[in-house]
C-alpha positions as a printed Julia matrix, in Angstrom:
433×3 Matrix{Float64}:
 123.7    95.69   78.59
 123.26   93.91   75.25
 121.54   90.53   75.08
 123.67   87.79   73.47
 122.2    86.2    70.37
 119.69   83.5    71.3
 119.01   84.93   74.77
 115.49   84.05   75.89
 113.44   85.64   78.67
 112.67   82.26   80.24
 116.35   81.31   80.22
 117.23   84.55   81.98
 114.51   84.0    84.56
 115.43   80.38   85.26
 119.08   81.38   85.69
 117.94   84.1    88.11
 120.06   86.58   86.19
 119.62   90.3    86.82
 117.34   91.86   84.17
 119.02   92.77   80.89
 118.28   96.44   80.28
 119.88   98.24   77.37
 122.07  101.07   78.62
 122.42   99.68   82.17
 125.29   97.68   83.6
 124.67   94.48   85.52
 124.07   95.37   89.16
 122.92   98.93   88.46
 119.66   99.98   90.11
 116.62   99.87   87.84
 115.14  103.06   89.32
 117.66  105.89   89.57
 115.53  109.02   90.08
 112.43  110.22   91.91
 110.39  109.71   88.72
 109.47  106.1    89.43
 106.8   105.9    86.72
 109.1   107.37   84.07
 112.1   105.26   85.07
 109.96  102.13   85.16
 108.61  102.73   81.65
 112.04  103.41   80.19
 113.56  100.36   81.9
 110.8    98.1    80.61
 111.0    99.62   77.12
 114.75   98.89   77.14
 114.48   95.22   78.21
 116.52   92.9    76.0
 114.8    89.49   75.88
 114.61   89.51   79.66
 112.24   89.93   82.6
 111.46   92.48   85.3
 109.56   92.28   88.58
 107.33   95.1    89.88
 106.61   94.52   93.58
 103.49   96.27   94.81
 102.82   96.16   98.57
  99.26   96.82   99.8
  97.87  100.06   98.39
 101.08  100.93   96.52
  99.42  101.12   93.1
 100.7    98.11   91.19
  97.6    98.01   88.97
  97.83  101.77   88.37
 101.5   101.45   87.45
 100.98   98.38   85.24
  98.05   99.87   83.33
  99.89  103.11   82.54
 103.01  101.27   81.4
 100.93   98.93   79.21
  99.23  101.87   77.48
 102.54  103.68   76.96
 104.04  100.54   75.4
 101.02  100.19   73.1
 101.56  103.82   72.02
 105.1   102.76   71.07
 103.71  100.06   68.81
 104.39   97.11   71.12
 102.18   94.02   71.3
 101.16   93.18   74.86
  99.93   90.05   76.62
  98.1    90.15   79.97
  97.68   87.06   82.12
  97.1    85.91   85.68
  95.91   82.9    87.65
  92.28   84.06   87.57
  89.95   85.77   85.11
  88.95   88.17   87.9
  92.52   89.46   88.25
  92.87   89.75   84.47
  89.6    91.69   84.18
  90.65   94.04   86.98
  93.8    95.03   85.08
  91.95   95.26   81.75
  89.42   97.65   83.29
  92.25   99.92   84.41
  93.89   99.71   80.96
  90.63  100.75   79.3
  90.29  103.69   81.71
  93.83  104.9    80.92
  93.26  104.46   77.17
  90.08  106.54   77.35
  91.85  109.19   79.43
  94.81  109.48   77.05
  92.81  109.18   73.83
  94.76  106.17   72.56
  93.28  104.15   69.71
  93.83  100.44   70.23
  92.21   97.03   69.94
  92.42   94.18   72.45
  91.15   90.59   72.66
  90.4    88.56   75.8
  90.28   84.75   75.6
  87.01   83.51   77.11
  85.56   80.05   77.69
  82.35   79.01   75.98
  79.39   78.89   78.35
  81.22   80.65   81.2
  80.17   84.28   81.48
  82.71   84.94   84.25
  85.5    84.6    81.68
  83.99   87.14   79.26
  85.3    90.71   79.07
  83.61   93.09   76.68
  84.75   96.68   77.06
  84.99   99.69   74.83
  88.33   98.63   73.34
  88.66   94.98   74.35
  86.33   92.19   73.24
  86.24   88.47   74.03
  86.94   85.54   71.74
  86.2    81.88   72.49
  88.82   80.2    70.3
  92.49   81.07   70.62
  93.11   80.48   66.93
  90.48   83.12   66.13
  92.34   85.8    68.1
  93.59   88.12   65.35
  97.3    88.77   65.7
  96.64   92.26   64.38
  95.35   93.32   67.81
  97.5    95.39   70.18
  96.69   93.54   73.4
  95.82   89.94   74.2
  94.58   88.6    77.53
  93.96   85.14   78.93
  95.16   82.52   81.39
  98.35   80.49   81.02
  96.71   78.07   78.59
  96.15   80.93   76.15
  99.78   81.96   75.87
 101.13   78.41   75.89
  99.36   77.96   72.53
 101.54   77.79   69.37
  99.24   80.51   67.99
 101.28   83.11   69.9
 104.79   81.76   69.36
 107.11   84.75   69.13
 104.24   87.19   68.56
 104.32   89.36   71.69
 106.81   91.96   72.87
 105.72   91.85   76.51
 103.72   89.53   78.74
 102.42   91.14   81.95
 101.78   88.48   84.61
  99.57   89.99   87.31
  99.38   88.47   90.81
 102.6    86.68   89.89
 102.9    85.3    93.41
 100.05   82.94   92.5
 101.55   81.7    89.21
 103.86   78.67   89.24
 107.25   78.87   87.55
 106.41   76.0    85.21
 103.46   77.95   83.79
 105.61   81.03   83.23
 108.1    78.95   81.27
 105.28   77.39   79.22
 104.0    80.87   78.29
 107.46   82.26   77.57
 107.61   80.88   74.03
 105.08   83.52   73.02
 106.98   86.6    74.13
 110.24   88.54   74.15
 110.01   90.05   77.63
 108.25   89.06   80.85
 106.91   91.61   83.35
 106.04   90.06   86.72
 103.64   92.11   88.84
 102.74   91.11   92.38
 103.92   90.79   95.95
 105.41   87.64   97.45
 104.57   88.97  100.93
 100.83   88.69  100.26
  98.86   85.51   99.54
 100.52   82.97   97.28
  99.12   80.13   95.22
  95.61   79.13   96.33
  96.35   75.57   95.17
  99.82   74.08   95.09
 100.76   72.54   91.77
 102.13   69.07   91.18
 105.18   70.24   89.26
 108.45   68.7    90.47
 111.09   70.6    92.44
 111.36   74.35   92.02
 109.01   74.3    89.02
 106.15   74.01   91.53
 107.15   77.19   93.36
 105.45   80.43   92.47
 107.66   82.4    90.12
 108.25   85.01   92.85
 109.25   82.36   95.41
 111.61   80.92   92.79
 113.23   84.27   92.03
 113.4    85.86   95.46
 113.71   83.03   97.95
 113.63   84.55  101.44
 113.88   88.17  100.27
 110.98   90.29  101.56
 111.57   92.99   98.96
 113.02   93.02   95.48
 116.65   94.24   95.44
 117.07   97.57   93.59
 119.12   95.99   90.78
 116.6    93.21   90.19
 113.33   95.07   89.85
 111.03   97.85   90.95
 109.69   98.29   94.47
 106.61  100.52   94.73
 107.49  102.04   98.07
 104.55  104.3    98.87
 101.08  103.19   99.95
  98.03  105.38   99.43
  95.89  103.16  101.66
  97.19  102.88  105.22
  97.66  105.74  107.62
 101.25  106.0   108.93
 100.25  104.41  112.25
  99.37  101.18  110.41
 101.91  101.45  107.61
 104.85  101.63  110.04
 104.26   98.12  111.39
 103.51   96.66  107.95
 106.67   98.25  106.56
 108.97   97.11  109.36
 107.52   93.62  109.73
 107.14   92.69  106.06
 108.97   95.12  103.77
 112.41   95.78  105.28
 111.25   99.26  106.36
 111.01  100.37  102.7
 107.26  101.12  102.6
 106.04  104.61  103.53
 102.59  106.17  103.7
 101.72  108.83  101.13
 100.79  112.13  102.75
  97.22  111.78  101.44
  96.59  108.8   103.76
  96.49  111.19  106.73
  93.49  112.92  105.13
  91.33  109.87  105.91
  90.15  109.91  109.51
  87.69  108.44  111.98
  85.87  110.46  114.61
  84.76  107.82  117.11
  82.54  108.86  119.99
  81.61  106.61  122.91
  83.64  103.71  121.52
  86.57  102.31  123.49
  88.8   102.42  120.42
  91.29  104.98  119.04
  90.66  106.84  115.8
  93.61  105.2   114.07
  96.32  102.57  114.3
  96.41   98.93  115.37
  94.7    97.66  118.52
  94.88   94.23  120.17
  91.99   93.16  122.39
  92.66   90.14  124.65
  89.99   87.44  124.62
  90.06   84.87  127.41
  88.71   81.48  126.35
  89.62   77.79  126.45
  89.2    74.88  124.06
  88.43   77.02  121.01
  89.82   75.67  117.78
  87.94   77.05  114.76
  85.12   78.87  116.55
  85.13   81.28  119.47
  81.88   82.63  120.88
  83.85   84.9   123.21
  85.65   86.56  120.32
  82.4    86.73  118.37
  80.8    88.69  121.2
  83.71   91.15  121.3
  83.6    91.59  117.52
  79.83   92.17  117.6
  80.06   94.73  120.41
  82.73   96.72  118.56
  80.97   96.33  115.21
  77.63   97.62  116.52
  79.35  100.56  118.24
  81.23  101.51  115.07
  78.16  101.63  112.82
  76.95  105.19  112.46
  80.22  106.77  113.61
  81.89  109.45  111.45
  84.45  108.78  108.72
  86.14  111.51  106.66
  87.54  110.45  103.28
  90.51  111.89  101.4
  88.28  114.26   99.43
  87.17  115.9   102.68
  83.66  114.44  102.62
  82.32  113.14  105.94
  79.75  110.36  106.22
  78.36  107.81  108.64
  80.05  104.4   108.82
  78.04  101.58  107.23
  78.61   97.86  106.71
  80.65   98.7   103.6
  83.25  100.45  105.76
  84.1    97.5   108.02
  85.79   94.24  107.0
  85.63   91.33  109.46
  88.43   88.83  108.89
  89.07   85.44  110.49
  91.2    82.4   109.55
  88.48   79.74  109.64
  85.23   79.23  107.75
  83.5    77.96  110.91
  84.1    81.33  112.57
  83.08   83.11  109.36
  79.7    81.37  109.46
  79.28   82.09  113.17
  80.1    85.78  112.77
  77.71   86.07  109.85
  74.96   84.66  112.05
  75.39   87.34  114.74
  76.35   90.41  112.66
  74.04   92.47  110.42
  72.93   90.82  107.2
  75.1    93.04  105.0
  78.26   92.67  107.1
  81.4    91.91  105.09
  82.81   88.79  106.74
  85.32   86.33  105.31
  88.71   84.68  105.43
  91.84   86.57  104.42
  91.69   84.96  100.97
  88.36   86.65  100.25
  89.6    90.15  100.99
  92.97   90.29   99.21
  92.83   93.38   97.0
  90.11   95.04   99.08
  90.32   97.81  101.67
  88.1    99.61  104.17
  88.41  102.29  106.86
  88.17   99.63  109.6
  89.2    95.97  109.84
  88.19   93.67  112.71
  90.25   90.46  112.99
  89.29   87.4   115.06
  92.18   84.94  115.6
  89.81   82.35  117.21
  92.2    79.66  118.51
  92.74   79.47  122.29
  96.2    77.9   122.59
  98.8    75.61  121.05
  96.78   72.54  122.05
  93.77   73.86  120.12
  95.46   74.59  116.78
  93.29   72.89  114.12
  96.12   73.13  111.61
  99.83   73.8   111.86
 101.54   76.9   113.23
 102.44   77.89  109.69
  98.76   78.51  108.84
  97.54   80.59  111.79
 100.8    82.53  112.11
 101.43   82.97  108.38
 103.24   86.27  107.83
 101.48   86.65  104.49
  98.04   86.23  106.06
  98.81   88.61  108.9
 100.12   91.15  106.41
  97.03   90.95  104.21
  94.61   91.01  107.16
  96.04   94.1   108.87
  96.85   95.98  105.66
  93.22   95.98  104.49
  92.7    98.82  106.98
  92.91  102.46  105.97
  92.53  103.9   109.48
  92.01  101.26  112.17
  92.83   97.55  112.54
  91.5    95.71  115.61
  92.95   92.26  116.39
  91.0    90.11  118.87
  93.13   87.22  120.16
  93.78   85.0   123.15
  97.01   86.15  124.88
  98.12   82.5   124.96
  98.8    82.79  121.23
 101.86   84.82  122.21
 103.23   81.81  124.13
 103.07   79.11  121.46
 105.97   76.6   121.73
 107.92   76.29  118.47
 109.68   73.27  117.03
 111.7    74.94  114.26
 113.49   78.2   113.56
 110.91   79.02  110.87
 108.07   78.6   113.38
 109.92   80.89  115.79
 110.09   83.56  113.09
 106.36   83.3   112.43
 105.33   83.51  116.08
 107.86   86.29  116.63
 106.09   88.44  114.02
 102.82   88.09  115.93
 104.65   88.98  119.17
 106.16   91.95  117.33
 102.64   93.11  116.49
 101.72   92.96  120.18
 104.84   94.92  121.16
 104.13   97.51  118.45
 100.6    97.97  119.76
 101.8    98.28  123.38
 104.4   100.87  122.38
 101.73  102.9   120.57
  99.42  103.16  123.57
């Protein structure tokens, strides 16, 4: 499909047009064979002043896929931009790019925009160095990295063939449009079913939506003709993946066979070796802190330490604090759990653990009932937060919650959908027993 003269990637995106890919008709699936990596590269290489979305569910390898495609495009002589909402996300992708470059023996030079006096923005690798001033970033480099401000600069106008936007679910549409003057093609990488923008922007109307919310609306997965869905997770065992797939990804996510090679061998613990478990916690008047749930979490945590875990490489070791994530919605409960668990315990809100994984995840829901909700239903029952919390687990996810949370009265259809997903989790667990 040829791009008309004057076609611009931002225009295509704002019109929500299907991606323009040379050699493909409008409405044709982007991926047409079992060679997802190869099809993805060829589709991206054939983009005609357009955009493409790569949706990567938990553990599906979006960073792996992005880094390999970036290096292959560099080998083809293309100039690449890499951006995200945070320097941490940018650095994570750059580290993977450097690893692929070293593995494939590619000779290239990259520049990362850093801020003076802020070491957290600096990236100095084997092939990529940092530069403080945008105007000093030599356009002779092969790869450029920075936040939205970097690529909104006139310095890059029309200079880049591709801009990879990682964690695109956290980038507002207005910022994507501002960056679009610098590039020919936009590659969005992320997952709208995980956590979105940490801070809502002040842009008017749809410009304030994340670019994935803008493009996909209520779609849980990217349609085949509009982008690439990475449909296989290498993180979750099938007993966890099945619920995550059905509840959040239209049943399109499957577990790679290697996930079954990870296993727990629990002895003397009233927990299964895999899957999702819900433990009822009876309490009243708890809003953001629950001692009762804390005691349950501590009992299970202490019993799990020292148990056996076998990794995918066949090695078996004792479970330590690094193998258990403890997740809860509220900072008050985070602080309480930290006070009763071992010093090195990994405890935090869902936001802290996005992108991380562990053999075991313990989740404390905290709130007793509808009357005790400290915030709205949309926060505690967020599908995105539930997805991220449960999908951190490789082998076992344990949800501690008051049964009254299954009986929350709803005032809107949207609230009913949210609470229904939590009820679905309970039904899934009961059916698995």
